C-alpha positions as CSV (number, residue, x, y, z in Angstrom):
1,X,111.2,99.9,88.5
2,X,107.4,100.2,87.7
3,X,107.2,98.0,84.6
4,X,107.3,94.3,84.0
5,X,108.5,92.0,81.3
6,X,105.9,91.2,78.6
7,X,104.1,87.9,79.5
8,X,101.1,88.4,77.1
9,X,102.2,85.6,74.8
10,X,101.9,83.2,77.7
11,X,98.3,84.2,78.6
12,X,96.5,83.4,75.3
13,X,94.6,86.7,75.5
14,X,91.8,86.9,72.9
15,X,92.1,89.7,70.3
16,X,88.6,91.0,70.9
17,X,86.6,91.7,74.0
18,X,83.0,90.7,74.8
19,X,80.2,92.7,73.4
20,X,79.3,95.6,75.7
21,X,75.9,96.8,76.5
22,X,76.3,100.5,77.0
23,X,73.1,100.6,79.0
24,X,74.8,98.5,81.7
25,X,76.0,100.5,84.7
26,X,79.8,101.1,84.8
27,X,81.0,99.2,87.9
28,X,84.4,98.0,86.8
29,X,86.8,100.8,85.8
30,X,90.4,100.7,84.6
31,X,92.5,103.8,84.9
32,X,95.7,103.9,82.8
33,X,98.3,106.4,81.7
34,X,101.7,107.7,82.3
35,X,103.3,107.6,85.8
36,X,102.9,111.0,87.4
37,X,99.6,111.7,85.7
38,X,97.6,111.1,88.9
39,X,96.0,107.8,88.3
40,X,95.9,106.8,91.9
41,X,94.5,110.1,93.1
42,X,91.8,110.0,90.4
43,X,90.9,106.4,91.4
44,X,90.6,107.3,95.0
45,X,88.4,110.3,94.3
46,X,86.3,108.5,91.8
47,X,85.8,105.6,94.1
48,X,84.5,108.0,96.8
49,X,82.3,109.7,94.3
50,X,80.5,106.6,93.0
51,X,81.0,104.2,95.9
52,X,83.3,101.7,94.2
53,X,86.2,99.7,95.8
54,X,89.6,100.9,94.7
55,X,92.7,98.8,94.0
56,X,96.1,100.4,93.4
57,X,98.1,98.0,91.4
58,X,101.4,99.3,92.8
59,X,100.2,98.4,96.3
60,X,99.2,94.9,95.1
61,X,102.3,94.1,93.1
62,X,105.4,95.2,95.0
63,X,106.9,93.3,97.9
64,X,108.9,95.1,100.7
65,X,112.2,96.5,99.4
66,X,110.9,96.9,95.9
67,X,111.0,93.1,95.3
68,X,109.0,91.5,92.4
69,X,106.5,88.9,93.4
70,X,106.2,85.4,92.0
71,X,104.6,85.7,88.6
72,X,102.0,83.0,89.2
73,X,101.1,84.6,92.6
74,X,100.7,88.0,90.9
75,X,98.5,86.7,88.1
76,X,96.3,84.7,90.5
77,X,95.8,87.7,92.7
78,X,94.9,90.0,89.8
79,X,92.6,87.5,88.2
80,X,90.7,87.1,91.4
81,X,90.2,90.8,91.7
82,X,89.2,91.3,88.0
83,X,86.5,88.6,88.4
84,X,84.8,90.7,91.1
85,X,81.7,92.6,90.0
86,X,82.8,96.1,91.2
87,X,86.2,97.8,91.1
88,X,88.4,100.7,90.1
89,X,92.0,99.7,89.3
90,X,94.7,102.2,88.6
91,X,98.1,101.3,87.0
92,X,99.6,100.3,83.8
93,X,101.5,97.0,84.2
94,X,101.8,96.3,80.5
95,X,101.6,92.5,80.9
96,X,98.2,92.5,82.5
97,X,96.7,95.7,80.9
98,X,94.7,93.8,78.3
99,X,93.1,91.6,80.9
100,X,91.8,94.7,82.7
101,X,90.7,96.4,79.5
102,X,88.6,93.3,78.5
103,X,87.0,93.0,81.9
104,X,86.3,96.7,82.4
105,X,83.0,98.4,81.7
106,X,84.7,101.7,81.5
107,X,88.3,102.9,80.8
108,X,89.9,106.2,81.6
109,X,93.2,107.0,79.8
110,X,95.1,110.0,81.2
111,X,97.0,111.2,78.2
112,X,98.7,114.1,79.8
113,X,101.7,116.1,78.5
114,X,104.9,114.4,79.4
115,X,106.5,117.5,81.0
116,X,103.6,117.6,83.4
117,X,104.0,113.9,84.3
118,X,107.8,114.2,84.8
119,X,107.4,117.2,87.1
120,X,104.7,115.5,89.1
121,X,106.8,112.3,89.4
122,X,109.8,114.3,90.5
123,X,107.7,116.2,93.1
124,X,106.3,113.0,94.4
125,X,109.9,111.6,94.9
126,X,111.1,114.7,96.6
127,X,108.1,115.4,98.9
128,X,107.8,111.7,100.0
129,X,111.5,110.8,99.9
130,X,112.1,108.0,102.3
131,X,108.4,107.5,103.0
132,X,105.9,105.1,101.6
133,X,103.0,106.8,99.7
134,X,99.5,105.7,100.5
135,X,99.0,103.9,97.2
136,X,102.2,101.9,97.4
137,X,103.0,98.6,99.0
138,X,104.5,98.6,102.5
139,X,108.3,98.7,102.6
140,X,108.6,100.5,99.3
141,X,109.7,104.1,100.2
142,X,110.1,106.8,97.5
143,X,113.6,107.5,96.3
144,X,115.3,109.5,93.6
145,X,115.2,107.2,90.5
146,X,116.6,108.8,87.4
147,X,115.8,105.7,85.3
148,X,112.2,105.9,86.3
149,X,112.1,109.6,85.4
150,X,113.5,108.7,82.0
151,X,110.8,106.1,81.6
152,X,108.2,108.7,82.4
153,X,109.7,111.0,79.8
154,X,109.6,108.3,77.1
155,X,106.2,106.9,78.1
156,X,104.0,108.9,75.7
157,X,106.2,108.0,72.7
158,X,106.7,104.3,73.5
159,X,103.4,103.3,75.2
160,X,101.0,105.9,73.8
161,X,100.5,104.1,70.4
162,X,100.2,100.7,72.1
163,X,97.6,102.0,74.5
164,X,95.5,103.5,71.7
165,X,95.7,100.4,69.7
166,X,94.5,98.3,72.6
167,X,91.6,100.7,73.3
168,X,90.6,100.2,69.7
169,X,91.1,96.4,69.8
170,X,89.5,95.6,73.1
171,X,87.2,98.5,74.1
172,X,84.9,98.9,71.1
173,X,81.4,99.8,72.4
174,X,82.7,100.4,75.9
175,X,82.8,103.7,77.7
176,X,86.3,105.1,77.1
177,X,87.4,108.5,78.3
178,X,90.7,110.0,77.1
179,X,91.6,113.0,79.2
180,X,94.4,115.4,78.2
181,X,94.6,117.7,81.3
182,X,94.0,117.5,85.0
183,X,91.2,120.0,84.7
184,X,89.2,117.5,82.6
185,X,89.7,114.8,85.3
186,X,88.4,117.3,87.9
187,X,85.3,118.0,85.8
188,X,84.7,114.3,85.3
189,X,84.9,113.5,89.1
190,X,82.6,116.4,89.8
191,X,80.1,115.1,87.2
192,X,80.4,111.6,88.6
193,X,79.8,112.8,92.2
194,X,76.7,114.7,91.1
195,X,75.3,111.7,89.2
196,X,76.5,109.1,91.7
197,X,77.7,107.0,88.8
198,X,79.8,107.2,85.6
199,X,78.3,110.3,83.9
200,X,76.5,110.0,80.6
201,X,78.4,111.3,77.6
202,X,76.6,114.6,77.6
203,X,77.6,115.2,81.2
204,X,81.2,113.9,81.1
205,X,84.3,116.0,80.8
206,X,85.3,116.8,77.3
């Protein structure tokens, strides 16, 4: 339920992003990775740490009752947000991922073990069953979705190579952080809070 058809061919997306000045402050951040990895939680905490507005793509995309929006409406809304000078956006949404990677100053890829992501996704469904989580659109309560759990289980194998290829294609020269465990995200947020900004490489989580 959380992925879309591929519309990249209709968008005429360039194959390379603009040159990036690594001295420029990181004020537009894309957070991507498997469902269940904790993208929304990281986005919220990072936004609080470095004073950036946070946009949860799940909350922006879905209509009440888990209905898909009109495609043109969705792209228009997303393009308007991407054009803003400051943001943190969390979510995958494969059809618009490249747009966010090109526009971002920094990218965080949560490349966590799939077992951890599945367990977290299942816990989220069970603990919030019948309720709408804070980072989701109104009228879209959690429910037990076995197809979605299967999607989470296969995410690393299917989407991992695609994400890494896109990072190589569109993010050369940008600040890109690949985290493999929640403890690394915790250290990164702590370093960001101390710096009041995206930490320099020597300070960032490894």
